N, CA, C and O atoms as a CHARMM CRD file, in Angstrom:
* protein
*
  368
    1    1 UNK  N    -95.73400 -29.66300  -9.71900 PROA 1      0.00000
    2    1 UNK  CA   -96.10800 -29.27900  -8.38500 PROA 1      0.00000
    3    1 UNK  C    -94.85500 -29.18800  -7.52000 PROA 1      0.00000
    4    1 UNK  O    -93.95200 -30.01800  -7.62800 PROA 1      0.00000
    5    2 UNK  N    -94.81100 -28.18100  -6.67100 PROA 2      0.00000
    6    2 UNK  CA   -93.68100 -28.00000  -5.74700 PROA 2      0.00000
    7    2 UNK  C    -94.14600 -28.36900  -4.34800 PROA 2      0.00000
    8    2 UNK  O    -95.12400 -27.82300  -3.83800 PROA 2      0.00000
    9    3 UNK  N    -93.43600 -29.29600  -3.74300 PROA 3      0.00000
   10    3 UNK  CA   -93.79900 -29.76800  -2.40600 PROA 3      0.00000
   11    3 UNK  C    -92.53600 -29.83100  -1.56300 PROA 3      0.00000
   12    3 UNK  O    -91.52100 -30.37800  -1.99400 PROA 3      0.00000
   13    4 UNK  N    -92.59800 -29.28000  -0.38000 PROA 4      0.00000
   14    4 UNK  CA   -91.50400 -29.39900   0.58600 PROA 4      0.00000
   15    4 UNK  C    -92.05300 -30.12600   1.80800 PROA 4      0.00000
   16    4 UNK  O    -93.05800 -29.71600   2.38900 PROA 4      0.00000
   17    5 UNK  N    -91.38700 -31.19900   2.18500 PROA 5      0.00000
   18    5 UNK  CA   -91.80700 -32.01400   3.32200 PROA 5      0.00000
   19    5 UNK  C    -90.71400 -31.94300   4.37900 PROA 5      0.00000
   20    5 UNK  O    -89.52900 -32.06700   4.07100 PROA 5      0.00000
   21    6 UNK  N    -91.12200 -31.74400   5.61900 PROA 6      0.00000
   22    6 UNK  CA   -90.14600 -31.75200   6.71100 PROA 6      0.00000
   23    6 UNK  C    -90.52000 -32.87600   7.67400 PROA 6      0.00000
   24    6 UNK  O    -91.65500 -32.96900   8.14300 PROA 6      0.00000
   25    7 UNK  N    -89.53200 -33.72800   7.95300 PROA 7      0.00000
   26    7 UNK  CA   -89.72700 -34.80900   8.92100 PROA 7      0.00000
   27    7 UNK  C    -88.72000 -34.60900  10.04600 PROA 7      0.00000
   28    7 UNK  O    -87.51400 -34.55500   9.80900 PROA 7      0.00000
   29    8 UNK  N    -89.22500 -34.49800  11.26900 PROA 8      0.00000
   30    8 UNK  CA   -88.37500 -34.30200  12.44900 PROA 8      0.00000
   31    8 UNK  C    -88.49400 -35.55000  13.30900 PROA 8      0.00000
   32    8 UNK  O    -89.59200 -35.94000  13.70500 PROA 8      0.00000
   33    9 UNK  N    -87.35900 -36.17100  13.59600 PROA 9      0.00000
   34    9 UNK  CA   -87.32900 -37.36700  14.43300 PROA 9      0.00000
   35    9 UNK  C    -86.43900 -37.11900  15.64000 PROA 9      0.00000
   36    9 UNK  O    -85.32200 -36.61600  15.52000 PROA 9      0.00000
   37   10 UNK  N    -86.96100 -37.48500  16.80600 PROA 10     0.00000
   38   10 UNK  CA   -86.20300 -37.37900  18.04100 PROA 10     0.00000
   39   10 UNK  C    -86.15400 -38.77000  18.65900 PROA 10     0.00000
   40   10 UNK  O    -87.19100 -39.41400  18.81900 PROA 10     0.00000
   41   11 UNK  N    -84.96300 -39.23600  19.00600 PROA 11     0.00000
   42   11 UNK  CA   -84.85100 -40.57000  19.61000 PROA 11     0.00000
   43   11 UNK  C    -84.11600 -40.48200  20.93600 PROA 11     0.00000
   44   11 UNK  O    -83.21000 -39.66800  21.11700 PROA 11     0.00000
   45   12 UNK  N    -84.53600 -41.35200  21.86900 PROA 12     0.00000
   46   12 UNK  CA   -83.96200 -41.35000  23.20100 PROA 12     0.00000
   47   12 UNK  C    -84.05800 -42.74600  23.80300 PROA 12     0.00000
   48   12 UNK  O    -84.71000 -43.63600  23.25700 PROA 12     0.00000
   49   13 UNK  N    -83.39700 -42.91000  24.93200 PROA 13     0.00000
   50   13 UNK  CA   -83.39800 -44.18500  25.64800 PROA 13     0.00000
   51   13 UNK  C    -84.19700 -44.03000  26.94000 PROA 13     0.00000
   52   13 UNK  O    -84.75900 -42.97000  27.21500 PROA 13     0.00000
   53   14 UNK  N    -84.23400 -45.08900  27.71200 PROA 14     0.00000
   54   14 UNK  CA   -84.93300 -45.04600  29.00400 PROA 14     0.00000
   55   14 UNK  C    -84.38200 -43.96100  29.91700 PROA 14     0.00000
   56   14 UNK  O    -85.10100 -43.43500  30.76700 PROA 14     0.00000
   57   15 UNK  N    -83.12100 -43.62900  29.74400 PROA 15     0.00000
   58   15 UNK  CA   -82.49000 -42.62000  30.60500 PROA 15     0.00000
   59   15 UNK  C    -83.17600 -41.25700  30.50900 PROA 15     0.00000
   60   15 UNK  O    -83.09000 -40.46000  31.44300 PROA 15     0.00000
   61   16 UNK  N    -83.84900 -40.98300  29.40400 PROA 16     0.00000
   62   16 UNK  CA   -84.49900 -39.67900  29.22000 PROA 16     0.00000
   63   16 UNK  C    -86.00000 -39.72500  29.46000 PROA 16     0.00000
   64   16 UNK  O    -86.71600 -38.81400  29.04400 PROA 16     0.00000
   65   17 UNK  N    -86.47900 -40.74100  30.10600 PROA 17     0.00000
   66   17 UNK  CA   -87.92700 -40.83900  30.33700 PROA 17     0.00000
   67   17 UNK  C    -88.42000 -39.93300  31.45000 PROA 17     0.00000
   68   17 UNK  O    -89.60600 -39.60500  31.49100 PROA 17     0.00000
   69   18 UNK  N    -87.55400 -39.52800  32.33800 PROA 18     0.00000
   70   18 UNK  CA   -88.00200 -38.67500  33.43900 PROA 18     0.00000
   71   18 UNK  C    -86.90600 -37.71700  33.87200 PROA 18     0.00000
   72   18 UNK  O    -85.75500 -37.84200  33.45300 PROA 18     0.00000
   73   19 UNK  N    -87.26900 -36.77000  34.70600 PROA 19     0.00000
   74   19 UNK  CA   -86.30400 -35.84000  35.28200 PROA 19     0.00000
   75   19 UNK  C    -85.64000 -34.93400  34.27600 PROA 19     0.00000
   76   19 UNK  O    -86.26500 -34.46600  33.32400 PROA 19     0.00000
   77   20 UNK  N    -84.34200 -34.68900  34.50500 PROA 20     0.00000
   78   20 UNK  CA   -83.57600 -33.75400  33.66500 PROA 20     0.00000
   79   20 UNK  C    -83.49200 -34.23700  32.22100 PROA 20     0.00000
   80   20 UNK  O    -83.53000 -33.43000  31.29100 PROA 20     0.00000
   81   21 UNK  N    -83.37900 -35.54100  32.03200 PROA 21     0.00000
   82   21 UNK  CA   -83.30600 -36.08100  30.66700 PROA 21     0.00000
   83   21 UNK  C    -84.56700 -35.79800  29.87600 PROA 21     0.00000
   84   21 UNK  O    -84.49800 -35.42700  28.70400 PROA 21     0.00000
   85   22 UNK  N    -85.72100 -35.97000  30.51000 PROA 22     0.00000
   86   22 UNK  CA   -86.99200 -35.68500  29.84300 PROA 22     0.00000
   87   22 UNK  C    -87.14000 -34.19700  29.56800 PROA 22     0.00000
   88   22 UNK  O    -87.67200 -33.81400  28.52700 PROA 22     0.00000
   89   23 UNK  N    -86.67700 -33.35200  30.48600 PROA 23     0.00000
   90   23 UNK  CA   -86.76500 -31.90300  30.28200 PROA 23     0.00000
   91   23 UNK  C    -85.92900 -31.48400  29.08000 PROA 23     0.00000
   92   23 UNK  O    -86.35000 -30.64100  28.28800 PROA 23     0.00000
   93   24 UNK  N    -84.74400 -32.07500  28.94700 PROA 24     0.00000
   94   24 UNK  CA   -83.87900 -31.74700  27.80800 PROA 24     0.00000
   95   24 UNK  C    -84.52100 -32.21800  26.49600 PROA 24     0.00000
   96   24 UNK  O    -84.50800 -31.50000  25.49700 PROA 24     0.00000
   97   25 UNK  N    -85.07700 -33.42200  26.51500 PROA 25     0.00000
   98   25 UNK  CA   -85.73400 -33.96400  25.31400 PROA 25     0.00000
   99   25 UNK  C    -86.93400 -33.11300  24.93500 PROA 25     0.00000
  100   25 UNK  O    -87.12200 -32.78800  23.76300 PROA 25     0.00000
  101   26 UNK  N    -87.74000 -32.75300  25.91000 PROA 26     0.00000
  102   26 UNK  CA   -88.93600 -31.95900  25.63500 PROA 26     0.00000
  103   26 UNK  C    -88.61700 -30.53700  25.16900 PROA 26     0.00000
  104   26 UNK  O    -89.46200 -29.88400  24.55800 PROA 26     0.00000
  105   27 UNK  N    -87.41100 -30.05500  25.45100 PROA 27     0.00000
  106   27 UNK  CA   -87.00300 -28.71900  24.99400 PROA 27     0.00000
  107   27 UNK  C    -86.52800 -28.71800  23.54500 PROA 27     0.00000
  108   27 UNK  O    -86.34000 -27.65500  22.95300 PROA 27     0.00000
  109   28 UNK  N    -86.33500 -29.90500  22.97400 PROA 28     0.00000
  110   28 UNK  CA   -85.88300 -29.98500  21.57200 PROA 28     0.00000
  111   28 UNK  C    -86.97900 -29.44500  20.65700 PROA 28     0.00000
  112   28 UNK  O    -88.15600 -29.73000  20.88000 PROA 28     0.00000
  113   29 UNK  N    -86.62000 -28.67300  19.63300 PROA 29     0.00000
  114   29 UNK  CA   -87.62400 -28.10400  18.73000 PROA 29     0.00000
  115   29 UNK  C    -88.34800 -29.20300  17.93900 PROA 29     0.00000
  116   29 UNK  O    -87.80200 -30.28100  17.70600 PROA 29     0.00000
  117   30 UNK  N    -89.56600 -28.91000  17.53900 PROA 30     0.00000
  118   30 UNK  CA   -90.34500 -29.85400  16.73600 PROA 30     0.00000
  119   30 UNK  C    -90.50000 -29.39100  15.29300 PROA 30     0.00000
  120   30 UNK  O    -90.96500 -30.15500  14.44800 PROA 30     0.00000
  121   31 UNK  N    -90.11900 -28.15600  15.00200 PROA 31     0.00000
  122   31 UNK  CA   -90.12400 -27.64300  13.62900 PROA 31     0.00000
  123   31 UNK  C    -88.85100 -26.82700  13.41000 PROA 31     0.00000
  124   31 UNK  O    -88.24000 -26.32900  14.35600 PROA 31     0.00000
  125   32 UNK  N    -88.46600 -26.70200  12.13500 PROA 32     0.00000
  126   32 UNK  CA   -87.26000 -25.96600  11.77200 PROA 32     0.00000
  127   32 UNK  C    -87.54900 -25.13500  10.53300 PROA 32     0.00000
  128   32 UNK  O    -88.45300 -25.45100   9.75900 PROA 32     0.00000
  129   33 UNK  N    -86.78100 -24.07400  10.35100 PROA 33     0.00000
  130   33 UNK  CA   -86.88400 -23.26400   9.14400 PROA 33     0.00000
  131   33 UNK  C    -86.37400 -24.08900   7.97300 PROA 33     0.00000
  132   33 UNK  O    -85.31500 -24.71200   8.05600 PROA 33     0.00000
  133   34 UNK  N    -87.12800 -24.09000   6.88500 PROA 34     0.00000
  134   34 UNK  CA   -86.70200 -24.82100   5.68900 PROA 34     0.00000
  135   34 UNK  C    -85.53000 -24.11000   5.03000 PROA 34     0.00000
  136   34 UNK  O    -85.46900 -22.88000   5.04400 PROA 34     0.00000
  137   35 UNK  N    -84.59600 -24.86400   4.45100 PROA 35     0.00000
  138   35 UNK  CA   -83.49300 -24.23700   3.72200 PROA 35     0.00000
  139   35 UNK  C    -84.03000 -23.39400   2.56700 PROA 35     0.00000
  140   35 UNK  O    -85.05500 -23.73800   1.97700 PROA 35     0.00000
  141   36 UNK  N    -83.35600 -22.30600   2.24200 PROA 36     0.00000
  142   36 UNK  CA   -83.79900 -21.45000   1.14100 PROA 36     0.00000
  143   36 UNK  C    -83.62900 -22.17400  -0.18600 PROA 36     0.00000
  144   36 UNK  O    -82.72200 -22.98900  -0.35700 PROA 36     0.00000
  145   37 UNK  N    -84.51500 -21.86300  -1.11300 PROA 37     0.00000
  146   37 UNK  CA   -84.43800 -22.43900  -2.45200 PROA 37     0.00000
  147   37 UNK  C    -84.89100 -23.88400  -2.53200 PROA 37     0.00000
  148   37 UNK  O    -84.62200 -24.55700  -3.52800 PROA 37     0.00000
  149   38 UNK  N    -85.56700 -24.37500  -1.51600 PROA 38     0.00000
  150   38 UNK  CA   -86.00800 -25.76300  -1.49000 PROA 38     0.00000
  151   38 UNK  C    -87.20400 -25.94500  -2.41000 PROA 38     0.00000
  152   38 UNK  O    -88.21000 -25.25000  -2.26300 PROA 38     0.00000
  153   39 UNK  N    -87.10800 -26.86700  -3.35100 PROA 39     0.00000
  154   39 UNK  CA   -88.23000 -27.18800  -4.22900 PROA 39     0.00000
  155   39 UNK  C    -88.37000 -28.69300  -4.32600 PROA 39     0.00000
  156   39 UNK  O    -87.40400 -29.39900  -4.61400 PROA 39     0.00000
  157   40 UNK  N    -89.56200 -29.17500  -4.08800 PROA 40     0.00000
  158   40 UNK  CA   -89.87100 -30.60600  -4.16800 PROA 40     0.00000
  159   40 UNK  C    -88.81700 -31.44700  -3.46700 PROA 40     0.00000
  160   40 UNK  O    -88.10900 -32.22900  -4.10100 PROA 40     0.00000
  161   41 UNK  N    -88.71900 -31.28100  -2.16200 PROA 41     0.00000
  162   41 UNK  CA   -87.68000 -31.96600  -1.41100 PROA 41     0.00000
  163   41 UNK  C    -88.18800 -32.44100  -0.06100 PROA 41     0.00000
  164   41 UNK  O    -89.18100 -31.94300   0.46900 PROA 41     0.00000
  165   42 UNK  N    -87.47700 -33.41400   0.47400 PROA 42     0.00000
  166   42 UNK  CA   -87.68800 -33.90400   1.82600 PROA 42     0.00000
  167   42 UNK  C    -86.57400 -33.33500   2.69000 PROA 42     0.00000
  168   42 UNK  O    -85.39500 -33.58500   2.44200 PROA 42     0.00000
  169   43 UNK  N    -86.95200 -32.57400   3.70000 PROA 43     0.00000
  170   43 UNK  CA   -86.00100 -31.99400   4.64100 PROA 43     0.00000
  171   43 UNK  C    -86.10600 -32.80900   5.92600 PROA 43     0.00000
  172   43 UNK  O    -87.07300 -32.67500   6.67500 PROA 43     0.00000
  173   44 UNK  N    -85.11100 -33.65300   6.17700 PROA 44     0.00000
  174   44 UNK  CA   -85.11900 -34.50500   7.35800 PROA 44     0.00000
  175   44 UNK  C    -84.23500 -33.91500   8.44500 PROA 44     0.00000
  176   44 UNK  O    -83.11500 -33.47300   8.18800 PROA 44     0.00000
  177   45 UNK  N    -84.75900 -33.91700   9.66200 PROA 45     0.00000
  178   45 UNK  CA   -84.00500 -33.45100  10.82700 PROA 45     0.00000
  179   45 UNK  C    -84.05700 -34.57700  11.85500 PROA 45     0.00000
  180   45 UNK  O    -85.13400 -35.05100  12.21800 PROA 45     0.00000
  181   46 UNK  N    -82.89000 -34.99800  12.31800 PROA 46     0.00000
  182   46 UNK  CA   -82.86400 -36.02700  13.35400 PROA 46     0.00000
  183   46 UNK  C    -82.08300 -35.51100  14.55500 PROA 46     0.00000
  184   46 UNK  O    -81.06700 -34.82900  14.42100 PROA 46     0.00000
  185   47 UNK  N    -82.59300 -35.85900  15.72900 PROA 47     0.00000
  186   47 UNK  CA   -81.94600 -35.47500  16.98400 PROA 47     0.00000
  187   47 UNK  C    -81.91800 -36.70200  17.87700 PROA 47     0.00000
  188   47 UNK  O    -82.93000 -37.38000  18.05600 PROA 47     0.00000
  189   48 UNK  N    -80.74400 -36.98000  18.43500 PROA 48     0.00000
  190   48 UNK  CA   -80.58600 -38.16300  19.27900 PROA 48     0.00000
  191   48 UNK  C    -80.08100 -37.77400  20.65900 PROA 48     0.00000
  192   48 UNK  O    -79.31500 -36.82400  20.82000 PROA 48     0.00000
  193   49 UNK  N    -80.52300 -38.51900  21.62900 PROA 49     0.00000
  194   49 UNK  CA   -80.06600 -38.30500  22.99500 PROA 49     0.00000
  195   49 UNK  C    -78.54200 -38.38100  23.06600 PROA 49     0.00000
  196   49 UNK  O    -77.91400 -37.57300  23.75000 PROA 49     0.00000
  197   50 UNK  N    -77.94700 -39.33900  22.36800 PROA 50     0.00000
  198   50 UNK  CA   -76.49100 -39.53200  22.42200 PROA 50     0.00000
  199   50 UNK  C    -75.71000 -38.34400  21.86300 PROA 50     0.00000
  200   50 UNK  O    -74.51600 -38.21100  22.13300 PROA 50     0.00000
  201   51 UNK  N    -76.36900 -37.48200  21.08900 PROA 51     0.00000
  202   51 UNK  CA   -75.73500 -36.27100  20.54600 PROA 51     0.00000
  203   51 UNK  C    -76.24200 -35.00900  21.23300 PROA 51     0.00000
  204   51 UNK  O    -76.11000 -33.91100  20.69000 PROA 51     0.00000
  205   52 UNK  N    -76.81900 -35.15700  22.42100 PROA 52     0.00000
  206   52 UNK  CA   -77.37800 -34.02800  23.17900 PROA 52     0.00000
  207   52 UNK  C    -78.45000 -33.28200  22.38100 PROA 52     0.00000
  208   52 UNK  O    -78.62500 -32.07400  22.53900 PROA 52     0.00000
  209   53 UNK  N    -79.16500 -34.01600  21.52200 PROA 53     0.00000
  210   53 UNK  CA   -80.26900 -33.48200  20.71800 PROA 53     0.00000
  211   53 UNK  C    -79.84400 -32.35600  19.77400 PROA 53     0.00000
  212   53 UNK  O    -80.63300 -31.46300  19.46500 PROA 53     0.00000
  213   54 UNK  N    -78.60200 -32.40900  19.32400 PROA 54     0.00000
  214   54 UNK  CA   -78.13400 -31.45200  18.31500 PROA 54     0.00000
  215   54 UNK  C    -78.74800 -31.87100  16.97500 PROA 54     0.00000
  216   54 UNK  O    -78.58000 -33.02100  16.56800 PROA 54     0.00000
  217   55 UNK  N    -79.45200 -30.97300  16.28000 PROA 55     0.00000
  218   55 UNK  CA   -80.10600 -31.33900  15.02400 PROA 55     0.00000
  219   55 UNK  C    -79.10700 -31.67700  13.91900 PROA 55     0.00000
  220   55 UNK  O    -78.13700 -30.95100  13.70000 PROA 55     0.00000
  221   56 UNK  N    -79.35600 -32.77300  13.23900 PROA 56     0.00000
  222   56 UNK  CA   -78.60900 -33.18600  12.04400 PROA 56     0.00000
  223   56 UNK  C    -79.60100 -33.11100  10.88900 PROA 56     0.00000
  224   56 UNK  O    -80.67500 -33.70900  10.94900 PROA 56     0.00000
  225   57 UNK  N    -79.24100 -32.37500   9.83400 PROA 57     0.00000
  226   57 UNK  CA   -80.17800 -32.13900   8.73600 PROA 57     0.00000
  227   57 UNK  C    -79.69900 -32.76100   7.43800 PROA 57     0.00000
  228   57 UNK  O    -78.50100 -32.85000   7.17000 PROA 57     0.00000
  229   58 UNK  N    -80.67800 -33.19400   6.63300 PROA 58     0.00000
  230   58 UNK  CA   -80.41700 -33.80700   5.34900 PROA 58     0.00000
  231   58 UNK  C    -81.54700 -33.40000   4.40000 PROA 58     0.00000
  232   58 UNK  O    -82.70900 -33.34400   4.80100 PROA 58     0.00000
  233   59 UNK  N    -81.20300 -33.11800   3.15500 PROA 59     0.00000
  234   59 UNK  CA   -82.20500 -32.76900   2.14500 PROA 59     0.00000
  235   59 UNK  C    -82.11800 -33.78900   1.02700 PROA 59     0.00000
  236   59 UNK  O    -81.03200 -34.10700   0.54200 PROA 59     0.00000
  237   60 UNK  N    -83.28200 -34.30300   0.61800 PROA 60     0.00000
  238   60 UNK  CA   -83.34300 -35.28700  -0.46700 PROA 60     0.00000
  239   60 UNK  C    -84.43500 -34.87600  -1.43900 PROA 60     0.00000
  240   60 UNK  O    -85.52900 -34.49600  -1.02200 PROA 60     0.00000
  241   61 UNK  N    -84.14700 -34.95000  -2.72400 PROA 61     0.00000
  242   61 UNK  CA   -85.11500 -34.61300  -3.76300 PROA 61     0.00000
  243   61 UNK  C    -86.25600 -35.62800  -3.73000 PROA 61     0.00000
  244   61 UNK  O    -86.00900 -36.83100  -3.65600 PROA 61     0.00000
  245   62 UNK  N    -87.49800 -35.15700  -3.78400 PROA 62     0.00000
  246   62 UNK  CA   -88.64200 -36.06300  -3.74400 PROA 62     0.00000
  247   62 UNK  C    -88.72700 -36.95400  -4.97800 PROA 62     0.00000
  248   62 UNK  O    -89.44600 -37.95300  -4.97000 PROA 62     0.00000
  249   63 UNK  N    -88.00400 -36.60600  -6.03200 PROA 63     0.00000
  250   63 UNK  CA   -88.00700 -37.43300  -7.24200 PROA 63     0.00000
  251   63 UNK  C    -87.03700 -38.61000  -7.12800 PROA 63     0.00000
  252   63 UNK  O    -87.03300 -39.48600  -7.99300 PROA 63     0.00000
  253   64 UNK  N    -86.21400 -38.64400  -6.07200 PROA 64     0.00000
  254   64 UNK  CA   -85.27000 -39.74500  -5.90100 PROA 64     0.00000
  255   64 UNK  C    -86.02100 -41.07000  -5.80700 PROA 64     0.00000
  256   64 UNK  O    -87.07100 -41.14600  -5.16900 PROA 64     0.00000
  257   65 UNK  N    -85.49100 -42.10600  -6.43600 PROA 65     0.00000
  258   65 UNK  CA   -86.18400 -43.39500  -6.42900 PROA 65     0.00000
  259   65 UNK  C    -86.27800 -44.03800  -5.05200 PROA 65     0.00000
  260   65 UNK  O    -87.04900 -44.98200  -4.87900 PROA 65     0.00000
  261   66 UNK  N    -85.52300 -43.56400  -4.07000 PROA 66     0.00000
  262   66 UNK  CA   -85.56200 -44.13600  -2.73700 PROA 66     0.00000
  263   66 UNK  C    -86.73300 -43.67400  -1.88700 PROA 66     0.00000
  264   66 UNK  O    -86.84000 -44.07300  -0.72700 PROA 66     0.00000
  265   67 UNK  N    -87.61700 -42.83900  -2.43500 PROA 67     0.00000
  266   67 UNK  CA   -88.76100 -42.33800  -1.67600 PROA 67     0.00000
  267   67 UNK  C    -90.06100 -42.78100  -2.32900 PROA 67     0.00000
  268   67 UNK  O    -90.15100 -42.88200  -3.55200 PROA 67     0.00000
  269   68 UNK  N    -91.06500 -43.04500  -1.50400 PROA 68     0.00000
  270   68 UNK  CA   -92.38100 -43.42900  -1.99200 PROA 68     0.00000
  271   68 UNK  C    -93.37000 -42.35600  -1.55400 PROA 68     0.00000
  272   68 UNK  O    -93.48700 -42.06000  -0.36500 PROA 68     0.00000
  273   69 UNK  N    -94.08200 -41.77400  -2.51500 PROA 69     0.00000
  274   69 UNK  CA   -95.08200 -40.74200  -2.23100 PROA 69     0.00000
  275   69 UNK  C    -96.47400 -41.33200  -2.44000 PROA 69     0.00000
  276   69 UNK  O    -96.74500 -41.94400  -3.47400 PROA 69     0.00000
  277   70 UNK  N    -97.35400 -41.14600  -1.45800 PROA 70     0.00000
  278   70 UNK  CA   -98.72500 -41.62300  -1.57700 PROA 70     0.00000
  279   70 UNK  C    -99.66400 -40.56600  -1.05100 PROA 70     0.00000
  280   70 UNK  O    -99.42400 -39.97600   0.00200 PROA 70     0.00000
  281   71 UNK  N   -100.75500 -40.32200  -1.79700 PROA 71     0.00000
  282   71 UNK  CA  -101.77600 -39.40400  -1.31200 PROA 71     0.00000
  283   71 UNK  C   -102.84500 -40.24000  -0.62800 PROA 71     0.00000
  284   71 UNK  O   -103.30800 -41.24200  -1.17400 PROA 71     0.00000
  285   72 UNK  N   -103.23500 -39.82000   0.57400 PROA 72     0.00000
  286   72 UNK  CA  -104.23000 -40.55600   1.34000 PROA 72     0.00000
  287   72 UNK  C   -105.05900 -39.56800   2.13500 PROA 72     0.00000
  288   72 UNK  O   -104.53000 -38.83400   2.96900 PROA 72     0.00000
  289   73 UNK  N   -106.36000 -39.54900   1.88100 PROA 73     0.00000
  290   73 UNK  CA  -107.28400 -38.66900   2.60000 PROA 73     0.00000
  291   73 UNK  C   -106.84800 -37.20900   2.56300 PROA 73     0.00000
  292   73 UNK  O   -106.97000 -36.50400   3.56500 PROA 73     0.00000
  293   74 UNK  N   -106.34900 -36.75200   1.43700 PROA 74     0.00000
  294   74 UNK  CA  -105.94400 -35.36500   1.27900 PROA 74     0.00000
  295   74 UNK  C   -104.57200 -35.03700   1.83100 PROA 74     0.00000
  296   74 UNK  O   -104.16500 -33.87500   1.82500 PROA 74     0.00000
  297   75 UNK  N   -103.85100 -36.04300   2.30800 PROA 75     0.00000
  298   75 UNK  CA  -102.50400 -35.84000   2.83000 PROA 75     0.00000
  299   75 UNK  C   -101.49300 -36.52000   1.91400 PROA 75     0.00000
  300   75 UNK  O   -101.77400 -37.56300   1.32200 PROA 75     0.00000
  301   76 UNK  N   -100.32500 -35.92100   1.80700 PROA 76     0.00000
  302   76 UNK  CA   -99.22800 -36.53800   1.06600 PROA 76     0.00000
  303   76 UNK  C    -98.34800 -37.25100   2.07500 PROA 76     0.00000
  304   76 UNK  O    -97.82000 -36.62500   2.99500 PROA 76     0.00000
  305   77 UNK  N    -98.18700 -38.54300   1.90900 PROA 77     0.00000
  306   77 UNK  CA   -97.35100 -39.33200   2.81200 PROA 77     0.00000
  307   77 UNK  C    -96.05600 -39.68300   2.10100 PROA 77     0.00000
  308   77 UNK  O    -96.06200 -40.13500   0.95600 PROA 77     0.00000
  309   78 UNK  N    -94.94100 -39.46900   2.79800 PROA 78     0.00000
  310   78 UNK  CA   -93.62200 -39.74400   2.24300 PROA 78     0.00000
  311   78 UNK  C    -93.00600 -40.87600   3.05000 PROA 78     0.00000
  312   78 UNK  O    -92.88900 -40.78600   4.27200 PROA 78     0.00000
  313   79 UNK  N    -92.61700 -41.93700   2.36400 PROA 79     0.00000
  314   79 UNK  CA   -92.03600 -43.10100   3.03000 PROA 79     0.00000
  315   79 UNK  C    -90.76300 -43.51300   2.32000 PROA 79     0.00000
  316   79 UNK  O    -90.59700 -43.28900   1.12100 PROA 79     0.00000
  317   80 UNK  N    -89.89000 -44.10500   3.06500 PROA 80     0.00000
  318   80 UNK  CA   -88.75000 -44.79600   2.48400 PROA 80     0.00000
  319   80 UNK  C    -89.13900 -46.26100   2.44200 PROA 80     0.00000
  320   80 UNK  O    -89.78900 -46.74600   3.36800 PROA 80     0.00000
  321   81 UNK  N    -88.76200 -46.97500   1.39800 PROA 81     0.00000
  322   81 UNK  CA   -89.09400 -48.40000   1.35500 PROA 81     0.00000
  323   81 UNK  C    -88.47600 -49.12200   2.55300 PROA 81     0.00000
  324   81 UNK  O    -87.37200 -48.79200   2.98600 PROA 81     0.00000
  325   82 UNK  N    -89.19200 -50.09800   3.07500 PROA 82     0.00000
  326   82 UNK  CA   -88.68700 -50.88700   4.19200 PROA 82     0.00000
  327   82 UNK  C    -87.46500 -51.66700   3.73000 PROA 82     0.00000
  328   82 UNK  O    -87.49500 -52.33100   2.69400 PROA 82     0.00000
  329   83 UNK  N    -86.41000 -51.58500   4.49200 PROA 83     0.00000
  330   83 UNK  CA   -85.22100 -52.37600   4.18700 PROA 83     0.00000
  331   83 UNK  C    -84.90800 -53.23100   5.40200 PROA 83     0.00000
  332   83 UNK  O    -85.06300 -52.79700   6.54300 PROA 83     0.00000
  333   84 UNK  N    -84.47900 -54.41600   5.14700 PROA 84     0.00000
  334   84 UNK  CA   -84.15800 -55.32300   6.23100 PROA 84     0.00000
  335   84 UNK  C    -83.03700 -56.25400   5.80100 PROA 84     0.00000
  336   84 UNK  O    -82.85800 -56.53200   4.61600 PROA 84     0.00000
  337   85 UNK  N    -82.29500 -56.72500   6.77500 PROA 85     0.00000
  338   85 UNK  CA   -81.26000 -57.70900   6.45400 PROA 85     0.00000
  339   85 UNK  C    -81.80700 -59.12200   6.58100 PROA 85     0.00000
  340   85 UNK  O    -81.11200 -60.10300   6.31500 PROA 85     0.00000
  341   86 UNK  N    -83.08200 -59.20500   6.99800 PROA 86     0.00000
  342   86 UNK  CA   -83.69700 -60.51100   7.19400 PROA 86     0.00000
  343   86 UNK  C    -84.57300 -60.87000   6.01000 PROA 86     0.00000
  344   86 UNK  O    -85.11600 -59.98700   5.34600 PROA 86     0.00000
  345   87 UNK  N    -84.70900 -62.13200   5.74700 PROA 87     0.00000
  346   87 UNK  CA   -85.53800 -62.60500   4.66100 PROA 87     0.00000
  347   87 UNK  C    -86.63300 -63.47200   5.25700 PROA 87     0.00000
  348   87 UNK  O    -86.35400 -64.34300   6.08000 PROA 87     0.00000
  349   88 UNK  N    -87.85400 -63.24900   4.86000 PROA 88     0.00000
  350   88 UNK  CA   -88.93500 -64.08500   5.39300 PROA 88     0.00000
  351   88 UNK  C    -88.98600 -65.38400   4.59900 PROA 88     0.00000
  352   88 UNK  O    -88.74400 -65.40500   3.39200 PROA 88     0.00000
  353   89 UNK  N    -89.30000 -66.44300   5.28800 PROA 89     0.00000
  354   89 UNK  CA   -89.41600 -67.75600   4.64700 PROA 89     0.00000
  355   89 UNK  C    -90.77400 -68.34100   5.00900 PROA 89     0.00000
  356   89 UNK  O    -91.31400 -68.07600   6.08300 PROA 89     0.00000
  357   90 UNK  N    -91.29600 -69.11200   4.12700 PROA 90     0.00000
  358   90 UNK  CA   -92.58700 -69.75600   4.34900 PROA 90     0.00000
  359   90 UNK  C    -92.33200 -71.15400   4.86700 PROA 90     0.00000
  360   90 UNK  O    -91.56700 -71.91400   4.27500 PROA 90     0.00000
  361   91 UNK  N    -92.96600 -71.48900   5.96400 PROA 91     0.00000
  362   91 UNK  CA   -92.86500 -72.83800   6.50100 PROA 91     0.00000
  363   91 UNK  C    -93.92700 -73.70300   5.83100 PROA 91     0.00000
  364   91 UNK  O    -95.05800 -73.26700   5.61700 PROA 91     0.00000
  365   92 UNK  N    -93.55200 -74.90700   5.51100 PROA 92     0.00000
  366   92 UNK  CA   -94.52300 -75.80900   4.86300 PROA 92     0.00000
  367   92 UNK  C    -95.03300 -76.81900   5.82300 PROA 92     0.00000
  368   92 UNK  O    -95.85600 -77.65800   5.45800 PROA 92     0.00000
């Protein structure tokens, strides 16, 4: 099966919650043209306020072990495993 997934993330601070900052954030695109020849891949696009919402793109093969694919209610969900520098401990 050939599947192409696109994930677009936009991040901002309180400074962009209203006025000109919000207008600039809201003008950022929510979809992008997929790269040609893409087969079974995750196309990630990230835009940050600190970079003036310039899109940064990355392509990762869906077969890579760093991705988790789950089908749920007819949808394919793509996740990266949770990583943390913290370790949970059980109190007795």
